[in-house]
C-alpha positions in Angstrom: 24.6 49.9 69.0 21.6 47.7 69.8 18.6 48.7 67.8 15.5 47.6 65.9 14.8 48.8 62.4 11.4 49.2 60.9 10.5 52.1 58.6 6.8 52.7 58.7 5.1 55.3 56.4 3.8 58.3 58.3 0.1 57.6 57.6 0.4 54.0 58.8 2.3 55.1 61.9 -0.4 57.7 62.7 -3.1 55.1 62.4 -1.3 52.7 64.6 -0.9 55.4 67.3 -4.5 56.6 67.0 -6.0 53.1 67.3 -4.1 51.1 69.9 -4.5 47.4 69.7 -6.2 45.6 72.5 -4.0 43.4 74.7 -1.0 44.0 72.5 2.6 43.1 73.4 4.1 45.3 76.1 7.6 46.7 76.0 10.0 48.4 78.4 13.3 50.1 77.6 15.6 51.8 80.1 18.9 53.6 80.4 21.2 54.4 83.4 23.4 57.0 81.8 25.9 57.5 78.9 29.5 58.5 78.9 33.1 57.2 78.9 32.1 53.7 79.8 34.8 51.3 78.6 35.7 47.7 79.6 39.3 48.6 80.7 37.9 51.2 83.2 35.3 48.8 84.7 36.1 46.2 87.3 34.3 42.8 86.9 32.5 43.5 90.2 31.2 46.9 89.1 30.2 45.4 85.7 28.1 42.8 87.5 26.6 45.3 89.9 25.4 47.5 87.0 23.9 44.6 85.1 22.1 43.3 88.2 20.7 46.8 88.9 19.5 47.2 85.3 17.9 43.7 85.4 16.2 44.4 88.7 14.7 47.6 87.3 13.5 45.9 84.2 12.0 43.0 86.2 10.1 45.6 88.4 8.6 47.4 85.4 7.9 44.2 83.6 5.9 42.9 86.5 3.6 45.9 86.2 3.2 45.6 82.4 2.7 41.8 82.4 -0.2 42.1 84.8 -1.9 44.7 82.6 -0.7 47.8 84.4 -0.2 51.1 82.7 2.9 52.3 81.0 2.9 55.3 83.4 2.9 53.0 86.5 5.7 50.9 84.9 7.9 53.9 84.2 7.5 55.2 87.7 8.2 51.8 89.4 11.2 51.2 87.2 12.8 54.5 87.9 12.2 54.3 91.6 14.4 51.2 91.6 17.2 53.1 89.8 16.8 56.1 92.1 17.6 53.8 95.1 20.7 52.3 93.6 23.9 54.3 94.2 25.5 53.1 91.0 23.4 55.8 89.1 23.3 59.5 89.2 19.8 59.8 90.5 18.3 59.7 93.9 20.7 58.0 96.3 23.6 58.1 93.9 23.1 61.7 92.8 26.2 63.9 92.2 27.0 66.9 94.3 26.7 70.6 93.3 29.6 73.0 93.7 28.1 73.9 97.1 28.2 70.3 98.2 24.5 69.6 97.9 22.4 66.9 96.2 19.8 68.6 94.0 17.5 66.3 92.1 15.5 66.7 88.9 12.9 64.5 87.3 10.1 64.4 84.8 7.3 62.1 83.6 4.9 62.2 80.7 1.8 60.3 79.7 1.7 59.6 76.0 -2.1 59.0 76.1 -3.0 62.5 77.2 0.3 64.3 76.9 0.0 65.3 80.5 3.4 65.9 82.1 5.0 66.7 85.4 8.5 67.8 86.4 10.6 68.9 89.3 14.0 70.6 89.6 16.3 71.3 92.5 14.5 69.2 95.0 16.5 68.1 98.0 14.5 65.8 100.3 12.2 63.6 98.3 13.5 60.0 98.2 11.9 59.4 94.8 11.8 62.5 92.6 10.1 60.6 89.8 7.1 60.2 92.1 7.1 63.9 92.9 7.1 64.7 89.2 4.1 62.4 88.8 2.3 64.2 91.7 2.9 67.5 90.0 1.3 66.1 86.9 -1.7 64.6 88.6 -2.3 66.7 91.7 -1.4 70.2 90.7 -2.4 72.6 87.9 1.3 72.9 86.8 3.8 71.1 84.7 7.0 72.0 86.6 7.8 73.0 90.2 11.2 73.8 91.6 13.4 74.0 94.7 11.6 75.1 97.9 8.2 75.1 96.4 8.6 71.6 95.1 10.0 70.4 98.4 6.9 71.8 100.2 4.6 70.3 97.7 6.3 66.9 98.2 5.6 67.1 102.0 2.0 68.1 101.3 1.5 65.1 99.1 2.8 62.8 101.7 5.7 61.5 99.7 8.6 59.8 101.5 11.2 62.3 102.6 14.9 61.5 103.1 17.8 63.2 105.0 20.8 64.5 103.1 22.7 61.4 104.4 20.5 59.2 102.3 21.6 60.8 99.1 25.3 61.1 100.1 27.7 58.5 98.7 31.4 58.6 99.1 32.1 58.0 95.4 30.1 61.0 94.4 31.6 63.2 97.1 35.1 62.2 96.0 34.1 63.1 92.4 33.2 66.6 93.7 36.5 67.0 95.4 38.4 66.0 92.2 36.2 68.5 90.3 36.9 71.3 92.7 40.6 70.7 92.8 41.0 70.4 89.0 42.9 73.0 86.9 42.5 73.9 83.3 44.6 70.9 82.2 42.0 68.5 83.7 39.1 69.9 81.7 39.0 66.8 79.3 40.4 64.2 81.7 38.9 60.7 82.1 37.1 61.7 85.2 35.1 64.3 83.2 32.6 61.6 82.2 31.6 61.4 85.8 30.7 65.1 86.0 27.9 65.0 83.4 26.5 61.5 82.9 24.5 58.9 84.9 20.9 60.1 84.5 18.3 57.3 84.5 15.2 56.9 82.4 12.5 54.5 81.2 10.0 54.3 78.3 7.1 51.9 78.2 4.3 50.6 76.0 1.5 48.8 77.8 -1.1 46.3 76.7 -3.6 49.0 75.9 -1.1 50.6 73.4 -0.3 53.6 75.7 3.2 55.1 76.0 4.9 56.8 78.9 8.4 58.2 79.5 10.3 59.3 82.6 13.7 60.6 83.5 15.5 61.3 86.8 18.9 62.8 87.6 21.2 64.5 90.1 22.5 66.7 87.3 26.2 67.3 86.8 29.0 67.3 89.3 30.0 70.8 90.4 27.0 72.5 88.8 26.3 76.1 89.9 23.5 77.3 92.0 20.2 77.1 90.2 21.4 75.1 87.2 18.8 72.9 85.6 19.6 70.4 82.8 17.5 68.7 80.2 16.1 65.8 82.4 13.1 67.8 83.8 12.5 69.7 80.6 9.6 68.3 78.6 10.6 68.0 75.0 14.3 68.0 75.8 15.0 65.1 78.2 11.6 63.5 78.3 8.6 63.2 75.8 5.8 60.8 75.2 3.0 60.9 72.6 0.9 57.9 71.6 0.9 59.3 68.0 4.6 58.6 67.7 6.9 57.5 70.5 8.3 57.8 74.1 11.8 59.1 74.7 14.2 59.6 77.6 17.6 61.2 77.2 20.9 61.3 79.1 23.9 63.5 78.4 25.1 67.1 78.2 21.9 68.8 79.2 22.6 72.3 77.9 22.9 70.9 74.3 19.9 68.6 74.7 17.8 71.6 75.7 19.0 73.7 72.8 18.3 70.9 70.3 15.0 70.0 71.9 16.2 66.4 71.5 13.2 64.4 72.7 10.5 66.4 70.8 12.7 66.6 67.7 13.0 62.8 67.6 9.3 62.4 68.2 8.4 64.9 65.4 10.6 63.1 62.9 8.8 59.8 63.7 5.4 61.4 63.6 5.7 63.6 60.5 8.4 61.9 58.4 7.6 58.3 59.2 11.1 57.5 60.3 11.9 54.6 62.5 13.0 55.2 66.1 16.6 54.4 65.1 16.6 56.7 62.1 15.1 59.6 64.0 17.3 59.2 67.0 20.5 58.8 65.1 19.8 61.9 63.0 19.1 64.1 66.0 21.9 62.7 68.0 24.3 63.5 65.1 23.0 67.1 65.0 23.5 67.4 68.7 27.0 66.1 68.5 27.8 68.8 65.8 26.8 71.4 68.4 29.1 69.8 70.9 26.7 67.7 72.9 27.2 64.1 73.7 25.0 61.5 75.4 22.3 59.0 74.5 18.6 58.4 74.1 16.1 55.5 74.4 13.2 55.6 72.0 10.0 53.4 71.9 7.6 53.8 69.1 3.8 53.4 69.2 4.1 50.2 67.2 6.6 48.7 69.6 9.7 49.4 67.5 12.5 50.7 69.7 16.1 52.0 69.6 19.1 53.0 71.6 21.2 55.8 70.2 24.3 57.2 71.8 27.4 59.0 70.6 29.5 58.1 73.7 31.7 55.1 74.4 28.9 53.4 76.2 25.5 53.6 77.8 23.9 51.6 80.6 20.8 50.2 79.0 18.3 47.4 78.8 15.0 46.1 77.3 12.2 43.7 78.3 9.1 42.6 76.4 6.4 40.1 76.5 7.7 36.6 75.6 11.3 37.9 75.5 14.3 37.6 77.7 15.5 40.7 79.6 18.6 42.1 77.9 21.1 44.6 79.3 24.1 46.3 77.9 26.9 48.6 79.0 29.5 49.0 76.2 29.2 50.4 72.7 30.1 47.1 71.0 27.3 45.1 72.7 
């Protein structure tokens, strides 16, 4: 796994978070889903497409941060790029529900204020991450769902899209395989496609502020009304300048039960653990429950980590005075 290791005592970590350095180095970390991602199942063409998409997203967010933009703006801009790319289970590449619909979830959180916004089950907003931000900034609520969220999106003047925009043949074919499976197929290779592919980003800006965001189409064949961890603040997304910013991808039911994002943040804040230590500990606990997936974590001091208990995770990192780096497989 790629990671950075830096154990900082809790009191020092708290001071760093409470007093952001002026014009400090910025950093951006992203993921595009975790699961059974192995070289022998990936064509060279698909490998190149994924790496190019991750690089494009990083370059978009980096442009915001390098010009002094906020972590919140960088997270939104980065995720919008991934939502438009059919290689990921978010926005245009979202998976289908059992009823043959694309239902989208997203959340965003500002580490400076701990304001947050989330949406679930939306069907017509081209960029669900922008709708989540609108809920945070332009409503008195944290989460809005389904019909109400769709109506709010229109009221806010956000770009709408027809069902055809979200429909991709690959995801539709996955649904057909899911619907035709029998009990013997429950753990087949295609199963990875049913749960994984969520996208997310965490950022630290020059003012020392953190932000996190996550966007997903959920899991293939999900039942009516199902909501996973991605729009749940504290499970799939969390940001707090006093500790870290986190975005998760994986088996949502387990990540909700573990409260993965907040659990990691609390260990960093109160125990002084590094992002890698905290993430690995919570990931191990989640795996014991039966949940698999991954997280990206960015500390208030710029320390960062990837942690996943699957064969691979689409991921990448960019920072001031550093080359963009992306990865797919577990041994990178």
